[in-house]
C-alpha positions in Angstrom: 64.1 -39.5 86.9 62.0 -37.4 84.5 65.0 -36.8 82.3 65.7 -40.5 82.2 62.1 -41.4 81.3 62.1 -38.7 78.6 65.4 -39.9 77.2 64.2 -43.6 77.2 61.0 -42.5 75.5 62.9 -40.9 72.7 65.0 -44.0 72.3 62.0 -46.3 72.3 60.2 -44.2 69.6 63.2 -44.1 67.4 63.7 -47.8 67.9 60.0 -48.5 67.0 60.4 -46.4 63.8 63.5 -48.3 62.8 61.7 -51.6 63.5 58.7 -50.6 61.5 61.0 -49.5 58.6 62.6 -52.9 58.7 59.3 -54.7 58.7 58.1 -52.7 55.6 61.3 -53.4 53.8 61.0 -57.0 54.7 57.5 -57.2 53.3 58.6 -55.8 49.9 61.5 -58.1 49.9 59.1 -61.0 50.4 57.0 -60.0 47.5 60.0 -60.1 45.1 61.7 -63.0 46.8 62.5 -66.3 45.0 59.4 -67.8 46.5 57.0 -65.2 45.3 58.6 -63.5 42.4 56.8 -65.4 39.7 53.5 -65.2 41.6 53.8 -61.4 42.1 54.7 -60.8 38.5 51.8 -62.7 37.2 49.3 -61.5 39.7 50.2 -57.8 39.1 50.0 -58.4 35.3 46.5 -59.8 35.8 45.5 -56.8 37.9 46.7 -54.5 35.1 45.2 -56.5 32.2 41.9 -57.4 33.8 41.1 -54.0 35.1 42.3 -52.3 32.0 40.0 -54.5 29.8 37.1 -54.0 32.2 37.2 -50.2 32.3 38.1 -50.1 28.7 35.0 -52.1 27.7 32.8 -49.9 30.0 34.2 -46.7 28.4 34.2 -47.6 24.7 30.9 -49.5 24.3 28.5 -46.5 24.6 30.2 -44.5 21.8 30.8 -47.7 19.8 27.1 -48.6 19.9 26.1 -45.0 19.2 28.0 -45.0 15.9 25.8 -47.9 14.8 22.6 -45.8 15.2 21.4 -48.2 17.9 20.0 -47.5 21.3 23.2 -47.1 23.2 21.4 -46.4 26.5 19.5 -49.6 26.4 22.6 -51.5 25.4 24.6 -50.0 28.2 21.9 -50.8 30.7 21.7 -54.5 29.6 25.5 -54.7 29.6 25.8 -53.3 33.1 23.2 -55.7 34.4 25.3 -58.5 33.0 27.8 -58.0 35.9 25.3 -59.6 38.3 25.3 -63.1 36.6 29.0 -62.7 36.1 29.5 -62.3 39.9 27.2 -65.2 40.6 29.0 -67.5 38.1 32.4 -66.6 39.6 31.2 -67.2 43.2 30.0 -70.7 42.2 33.0 -71.6 40.0 35.7 -70.7 42.5 34.6 -73.4 44.9 33.7 -75.9 42.2 36.6 -75.9 39.9 39.1 -73.7 41.7 40.5 -70.2 41.4 42.9 -70.7 38.5 40.4 -72.5 36.3 37.8 -69.8 37.0 40.3 -67.1 36.1 41.2 -68.9 32.8 37.5 -69.5 32.0 36.5 -65.9 32.6 39.4 -64.6 30.6 38.8 -66.9 27.7 35.1 -65.9 27.6 36.1 -62.2 27.8 38.6 -62.5 25.0 36.2 -64.3 22.7 33.2 -62.1 23.5 35.2 -58.9 23.1 36.7 -60.1 19.8 33.1 -60.8 18.6 32.2 -57.2 19.4 34.7 -56.0 16.8 32.7 -57.7 14.0 30.3 -54.8 13.6 30.5 -55.0 9.8 29.2 -58.6 9.8 26.9 -59.0 12.8 23.6 -57.3 13.7 23.3 -54.9 16.6 21.5 -57.3 19.0 24.3 -59.9 18.5 26.9 -57.2 19.4 25.0 -56.4 22.5 24.9 -60.1 23.6 28.7 -60.2 23.0 29.1 -57.1 25.2 27.0 -58.7 27.9 29.4 -61.8 28.0 32.4 -59.6 27.7 31.6 -57.3 30.6 30.2 -60.0 32.8 33.2 -62.3 32.5 35.6 -59.3 33.0 33.8 -58.5 36.3 33.8 -62.2 37.3 37.6 -62.3 36.7 38.1 -59.2 38.9 36.2 -60.8 41.8 38.1 -64.0 41.5 41.4 -62.1 41.4 40.3 -60.2 44.6 39.9 -63.7 46.2 43.0 -65.2 44.8 45.5 -62.4 45.7 45.1 -62.4 49.5 44.9 -66.2 49.6 48.2 -66.9 47.8 50.3 -64.7 50.1 51.3 -65.1 53.7 49.6 -63.0 56.4 52.3 -60.4 56.9 52.4 -59.5 53.1 48.8 -60.1 52.2 47.6 -56.5 52.6 50.5 -55.0 50.8 50.1 -57.4 47.9 46.4 -56.5 47.6 47.1 -52.8 47.9 49.8 -53.1 45.2 47.3 -54.8 42.9 44.8 -52.1 43.5 47.4 -49.4 42.6 48.3 -51.2 39.4 44.7 -51.4 38.5 44.3 -47.7 38.9 47.1 -47.1 36.4 45.4 -49.5 34.0 42.1 -47.7 34.3 43.7 -44.3 33.5 45.4 -45.7 30.4 42.2 -47.5 29.3 40.1 -44.3 29.6 42.6 -42.5 27.4 42.5 -45.2 24.8 38.7 -45.6 24.9 37.7 -41.9 24.7 40.4 -41.1 22.2 39.3 -44.0 20.0 35.6 -43.1 20.0 33.6 -44.9 17.4 34.0 -46.6 14.0 37.4 -48.0 13.1 39.2 -46.4 16.0 36.7 -47.9 18.5 37.1 -51.3 16.8 40.8 -51.1 17.3 40.4 -50.4 21.0 38.0 -53.3 21.4 40.6 -55.6 19.7 43.2 -54.4 22.2 40.9 -55.3 25.1 40.3 -58.7 23.5 44.1 -59.2 23.4 44.2 -58.2 27.1 41.8 -61.0 27.9 43.8 -63.5 25.9 47.1 -62.6 27.6 45.3 -62.7 31.0 44.2 -66.2 30.3 47.9 -67.2 29.6 49.0 -65.5 32.8 46.4 -67.3 34.8 47.4 -70.6 33.3 51.0 -70.1 34.5 50.1 -69.1 38.1 52.2 -71.5 40.2 49.6 -72.1 43.0 45.9 -73.1 43.2 44.5 -71.7 46.5 41.2 -73.5 46.5 42.0 -75.9 49.4 44.6 -73.7 51.1 44.2 -72.6 54.7 44.3 -68.8 54.6 45.9 -68.8 58.1 48.4 -71.6 57.2 51.3 -69.4 58.4 50.0 -69.0 62.0 53.1 -70.6 63.3 55.2 -67.8 61.8 52.9 -65.2 63.3 53.1 -66.9 66.7 56.9 -66.8 66.5 56.9 -63.1 65.7 54.5 -62.5 68.6 56.8 -64.3 71.0 59.8 -62.3 69.7 57.9 -59.0 70.2 56.9 -60.0 73.7 60.5 -60.9 74.5 61.7 -57.5 73.2 59.0 -55.7 75.3 60.1 -57.6 78.4 63.7 -56.7 77.8 62.8 -53.0 77.3 60.8 -53.0 80.5 63.8 -54.5 82.4 66.1 -51.9 80.9 63.7 -49.0 81.9 63.5 -50.5 85.5 67.3 -50.5 85.8 67.5 -46.9 84.6 64.9 -45.8 87.1 66.9 -47.4 89.9 
């Protein structure tokens, strides 16, 4: 009997591993299926562009302002504090005008404000600081809206993987942005990096416009029926396995 139990335990564990592998593969197939391919492509592009622009702006502005002989520490402090009103604005707008429109508005503001930052030859230092405030605040507001939109647009069984994939893509964007920002430094090179981040904001707005779904009025657990069916299948499989083990013991 002990040998039979040990043998059935091995078979059960290998079966569970095979089942888990199939589930993981099924999740990835769902992300690139016909239903979600456009959504996944645009959402991952937004994670890359939004996070790249956000970290790039954070990295490049201190050295950029320092080259203008201004108080870069005070400017950085004011710029960082701008994230708070950006978050407040995003939390209000997502329920008032929807996720897509909030994303488009945040990215449009980020693109314009970041582009204004590149006009250091024509604008005074305080005006550039104000532009940096709007640039960083809107970039952070876009990130928070994207954090909300990503899990809402996917079904329950792929939601975590989609959010994790977006987080991984954003890390790659942050690495590339740090390289561009610190290598550019100040002056003309810094201006070039800022223009790149303004283009990121512009392209992000276009990606948000073409998102196929607005999730404002969606029920997050709208696919509970699918989850219930999966739960019933799992219960049936467990019941069959228990029956098989009982026959082996006999």
